[in-house]
N, C-alpha and C positions, 0 to 999 in steps of 0.2 A: 601820304603821298608827298613827294618832295616839292619844293617851291616851284620847280619848272612845270609841275602839273601833268607829267606824263611818265608812267612807269613802263619800262620795256624789259621783257624777259625773253630770252632766246633758249630754245632747246631743240634737240634732234629727236624725231619720232618717225619711225618707219621710213627712214631715208629722206625725210622732209625736214627742212628748217622751219620750226614753228616760232613765230614772233608774237608774243602776247602783249597787247597794248592796253593800258588802263589810264584813263584821264582824257586830256584834250590835246589835239593836234592844232596848234595855232602858231602865231608869230614867235612866241617864246620857246616853242618846243620843236619846230620844224627842222632846224639845223641838226639837232641831236638825232632826230629820227633818220634824216638823210645819212648821217655818219654811220649809223648802224645798218641800214638796209641796203644802200647803194653798193657797197663792196660785195655783199652776198649775191646781188643780181648779176655781177660780172664774172662769176665763177663758171665752170663748165657745166652745162645743163642744170642750172639752178632750179631747185624745187622748194618753193617758199609758200607757206600759208600764214597769213596775218590773222590772228585771232582778235577780232574787234569787239567781242562781247561786252567788254568793260569800257569801251570808248564812250565819251560823253559829247564830244564835239570834234568835227573835222572842218578846217577852213578850206577855201578853194584851192590853195596851193597844195594842201594834202591830197585832195582828190586828183589834182593834176599829176602829182608824184605817183599815186597808186596806178594811174593809167600808164605813165611812162615806165614804171617798173614792170608792169604786166607785159608791155610790149618788148622791153629789153629781155626779160626772161624767155619769152616765146621765141624771140629772134636767136637766142642762144640754145634753143632746143629744150628749154625747161618749161616751168610753169610758175605763175604767181597768182595766188588766189586769196580772196578775202572770205572770212568765215564769221558767222554770228553777229553780223552788223545789226545794231539796235534799230528798231523800226523808224525812229525819228531821223536817223542818219540815212537809212535805206531809202526813205522818201526823197531825200535830197539827191541821192544817187540816181534815182529814177527821173527826177525833174531835170537833172543835168544830162540825161540820156546815156549814162554810163552803165546802165544795167546790162545791156547786151555787149558792151565793150570790155567788160571785166569778167573774170571767173569768180562768181559769188555763190557761196554755200550757206545754208542756214545754221550749220554748226561746224565746229572743228572736226568732229568725228566724221561728218559727212564729206568734208573736204579731203581728209587724209588719203583715202583710198584712190580716188581719181588722180590726185596730184602725184602720188607715189608711183602710179602705173604709167603715166604719160611719158 
């Protein structure tokens, strides 16, 4: 893993942009993450799934961005979903009350169908 501690891979699958994240979303990596994801959210009817299975940490700014991107994609007639969030991070999502405010799926495979159809 590079020094900035966040690997980002992007691919298209079933008409959905899949963004696989591995590592940490923190002060050192947040700007790079924004540069990758924000332009995708402003397309026509964006369909995005963020594969979080290999995330180790998300800071509060990262959670705020996930919420903002979810809202932006929905407002543009699309969808933004998180998939495979590790249990330790999912616990924080619940504590912050974001569990019902975000589209969360247990795996990438589970997310692809609903996000592609919406």
